[in-house]
C-alpha positions as CSV (number, residue, x, y, z in Angstrom):
1,M,-39.5,-35.1,-47.4
2,L,-41.2,-32.0,-45.4
3,L,-42.4,-34.9,-43.1
4,F,-39.2,-36.2,-42.7
5,G,-37.7,-32.5,-42.0
6,L,-40.3,-32.4,-39.4
7,A,-39.0,-35.7,-38.1
8,I,-35.9,-34.2,-37.6
9,G,-36.9,-31.5,-36.1
10,C,-39.0,-33.3,-33.2
11,I,-36.1,-35.3,-32.6
12,L,-33.4,-32.2,-31.7
13,F,-36.2,-31.1,-29.7
14,A,-36.5,-33.7,-27.6
15,R,-33.2,-34.0,-27.4
16,T,-32.9,-30.8,-25.8
17,L,-35.7,-31.4,-23.1
18,F,-34.2,-34.8,-22.1
19,W,-30.8,-35.5,-22.9
20,P,-28.4,-35.1,-20.0
21,K,-26.0,-32.2,-20.0
22,K,-22.7,-32.4,-19.6
23,T,-21.1,-31.2,-16.2
24,T,-17.9,-30.2,-15.5
25,T,-15.9,-29.2,-12.0
26,T,-14.0,-26.4,-11.8
27,T,-11.6,-26.3,-9.3
28,G,-9.5,-23.6,-7.6
29,A,-6.5,-24.6,-9.4
30,D,-8.2,-24.2,-13.0
31,I,-8.9,-20.4,-12.4
32,L,-6.5,-17.5,-12.3
33,P,-8.3,-14.8,-10.1
34,S,-8.7,-11.3,-12.1
35,E,-6.0,-8.7,-10.6
36,T,-9.1,-6.7,-9.2
37,L,-10.3,-6.3,-5.4
38,Q,-12.8,-9.1,-6.0
39,A,-13.1,-11.1,-3.0
40,N,-12.2,-14.7,-3.3
41,S,-15.4,-16.7,-4.7
42,S,-15.8,-19.1,-2.0
43,I,-15.9,-16.8,1.0
44,D,-19.4,-14.8,0.9
45,Q,-18.2,-11.3,-0.7
46,I,-20.9,-8.9,0.8
47,N,-20.8,-10.4,4.4
48,S,-16.8,-10.9,4.4
49,R,-16.8,-7.2,3.1
50,Q,-19.1,-6.2,5.8
51,C,-16.9,-7.7,8.3
52,Y,-13.8,-5.5,7.7
53,T,-14.9,-2.5,5.7
54,S,-16.7,-1.1,9.5
55,L,-13.3,-1.8,11.3
56,P,-11.7,1.0,12.8
57,K,-8.8,1.6,11.4
58,V,-6.5,-0.5,14.3
59,A,-8.9,-3.3,14.4
60,A,-8.3,-3.6,10.3
61,L,-4.9,-3.3,10.5
62,Q,-4.9,-6.2,13.2
63,L,-7.4,-8.1,11.1
64,A,-4.9,-7.9,7.9
65,L,-1.9,-8.9,10.4
66,T,-3.4,-12.0,11.3
67,L,-4.8,-13.0,8.1
68,I,-1.1,-12.4,6.8
69,E,0.1,-14.8,9.8
70,K,-2.3,-17.3,8.7
71,T,-0.5,-17.5,5.2
72,I,2.9,-17.4,6.4
73,P,3.1,-21.7,6.3
74,V,2.2,-21.2,2.7
75,W,5.1,-18.3,2.0
76,E,7.6,-21.0,4.3
77,N,6.8,-23.7,2.4
78,Y,7.9,-21.8,-1.1
79,T,11.0,-20.4,0.1
80,R,12.1,-23.1,2.4
81,D,14.5,-24.8,-0.1
82,R,14.7,-22.5,-3.0
83,D,16.5,-19.1,-3.4
84,I,13.8,-16.4,-4.6
85,S,15.6,-13.6,-6.9
86,Y,14.5,-11.9,-10.0
87,K,16.3,-10.2,-12.9
88,N,15.4,-7.0,-14.3
89,F,17.4,-7.8,-17.5
90,I,17.7,-11.1,-19.2
91,N,21.7,-10.8,-18.9
92,G,21.1,-8.5,-15.7
93,P,22.4,-9.7,-12.3
94,A,19.9,-11.7,-10.0
95,N,17.9,-9.9,-7.2
96,K,17.8,-11.8,-4.2
97,I,14.6,-11.5,-2.0
98,D,14.7,-11.9,1.4
99,S,12.8,-15.3,2.2
100,Q,12.3,-13.7,5.9
101,L,11.0,-10.3,4.6
102,V,7.1,-11.4,5.1
103,Q,7.8,-12.5,8.4
104,D,9.6,-9.8,9.6
105,T,7.8,-7.1,8.5
106,V,4.8,-8.7,10.3
107,A,6.5,-9.0,13.5
108,M,7.8,-5.3,13.0
109,V,4.1,-4.0,12.6
110,S,2.3,-6.0,14.8
111,A,4.8,-4.4,17.5
112,L,4.2,-0.7,16.6
113,S,0.5,-1.4,16.2
114,H,-0.2,-2.7,19.5
115,K,-2.1,0.0,21.1
116,S,-2.7,2.2,18.3
117,F,-2.1,3.1,14.4
118,P,1.6,3.2,13.8
119,P,2.8,6.9,12.3
120,G,4.0,6.9,8.8
121,D,7.0,8.7,9.4
122,Q,8.8,5.8,11.6
123,S,11.9,5.0,10.2
124,E,11.5,1.2,10.4
125,I,8.3,1.1,8.2
126,K,10.1,3.2,5.4
127,M,13.1,0.8,5.5
128,Y,10.8,-2.0,4.9
129,Y,8.5,-0.4,2.5
130,N,11.7,0.3,0.2
131,K,12.6,-3.6,0.5
132,F,9.5,-4.4,-0.9
133,L,9.1,-1.6,-3.4
134,D,11.5,-3.1,-6.5
135,V,10.1,-6.1,-6.2
136,V,6.6,-5.0,-6.4
137,I,7.7,-3.5,-9.5
138,A,9.8,-6.6,-10.9
139,L,6.0,-8.4,-10.3
140,H,4.1,-5.7,-12.2
141,D,6.9,-6.1,-14.9
142,A,6.5,-9.9,-14.4
143,N,10.3,-10.2,-13.9
144,W,9.2,-12.1,-11.1
145,V,6.5,-14.4,-11.4
146,P,5.8,-16.3,-8.5
147,P,2.8,-19.0,-7.7
148,Y,-0.6,-16.8,-7.5
149,P,-0.6,-17.3,-3.7
150,I,2.8,-16.1,-2.8
151,K,2.0,-13.0,-4.9
152,K,-0.8,-12.5,-3.4
153,I,1.0,-13.0,0.5
154,F,3.8,-10.5,-1.0
155,L,1.1,-7.8,-2.1
156,S,-1.1,-8.0,1.0
157,T,2.2,-7.3,3.0
158,Y,3.3,-4.5,0.9
159,A,-0.1,-3.1,1.1
160,V,-0.2,-3.2,5.0
161,L,3.1,-0.7,4.9
162,K,1.7,1.4,2.1
163,S,-1.3,2.0,4.4
164,I,0.8,3.1,7.0
165,L,2.6,5.5,5.1
166,E,-0.6,7.1,3.6
167,N,-2.4,6.9,6.3
168,N,-5.6,7.8,4.8
169,G,-8.6,7.7,7.2
170,A,-11.1,5.2,8.0
171,I,-11.1,1.9,6.0
172,H,-13.2,1.9,3.0
173,E,-13.0,-0.8,-0.5
174,G,-10.2,0.4,-2.6
175,N,-8.0,1.7,0.0
176,Q,-4.8,-0.3,1.2
177,L,-6.1,-1.9,4.2
178,S,-8.9,-3.1,2.2
179,V,-6.6,-4.3,-0.4
180,A,-4.0,-6.1,2.1
181,I,-7.2,-8.0,3.8
182,E,-8.5,-8.9,0.1
183,H,-5.5,-10.3,-1.0
184,A,-4.6,-12.6,2.1
185,L,-8.3,-14.0,1.9
186,D,-7.3,-14.4,-1.9
187,C,-4.4,-16.4,-1.0
188,L,-6.1,-18.3,1.9
189,D,-8.9,-19.5,-0.3
190,I,-6.5,-20.6,-3.2
191,S,-4.2,-22.6,-0.9
192,K,-7.4,-24.5,1.1
193,I,-5.0,-24.5,4.2
194,F,-8.3,-22.8,6.5
195,S,-11.9,-23.7,6.0
196,K,-14.2,-21.6,4.6
197,K,-15.8,-21.6,8.0
198,D,-12.5,-21.0,9.8
199,I,-12.0,-17.8,7.9
200,E,-15.5,-16.8,8.1
201,N,-14.9,-17.4,12.1
202,I,-11.9,-14.9,11.8
203,L,-13.6,-12.0,9.9
204,L,-16.5,-12.3,12.1
205,S,-14.6,-12.3,15.9
206,F,-12.9,-9.0,14.9
207,H,-16.1,-7.7,13.5
208,N,-17.9,-8.4,16.6
209,K,-15.2,-7.3,18.7
210,S,-15.7,-3.8,17.1
211,L,-19.2,-4.0,17.7
212,N,-19.0,-4.5,21.4
213,L,-16.6,-1.6,21.8
214,K,-18.9,0.7,20.1
215,V,-21.6,-0.3,22.3
216,S,-19.4,-0.1,25.5
217,H,-18.1,3.3,24.5
218,T,-21.9,4.5,24.1
219,E,-23.3,3.1,27.3
């Protein structure tokens, strides 16, 4: 009996050494990223953050707008053939969401931030911010549950407006410009409309441009 037990033990031990392990492939569609400021998994977290956390505020805003512009085809594909709306109550009225809200907001902020960071007391900024506010609350309360990339586009654009209203100094991890960039990167990563290399090139171009400006100012 003892010999039999030893034999079984040897077989199990050998199996752990030589038996091929089962491997699984996980795709982006299988994972729901957490609602944090973590960078998307396929983009190098340290390098991507270094590329934008060192940017001046105006450059960081322009980067956020550029990344949101890259996500707009995803937004348009979703809103093209459907009315997007939400209800705060089951039997309440439907609240329609403007399908052009993201595009119009990006165009407005881009025009105001061409040369400098726009002031937070701009009436247009406040007007567009208020258009987002109720929808963001609906997202938080799960009264509007769009696909994850759509949610990220919307929150990224909202964070841009909030960054202008708060105007709270240099960009750092956790402030609204950083949040806007992270959301847009998350959408681009999940949607796969650009390669990892394309996204890295965008980040690096803003980073290098910022470095060149710093060098020219010190000369």
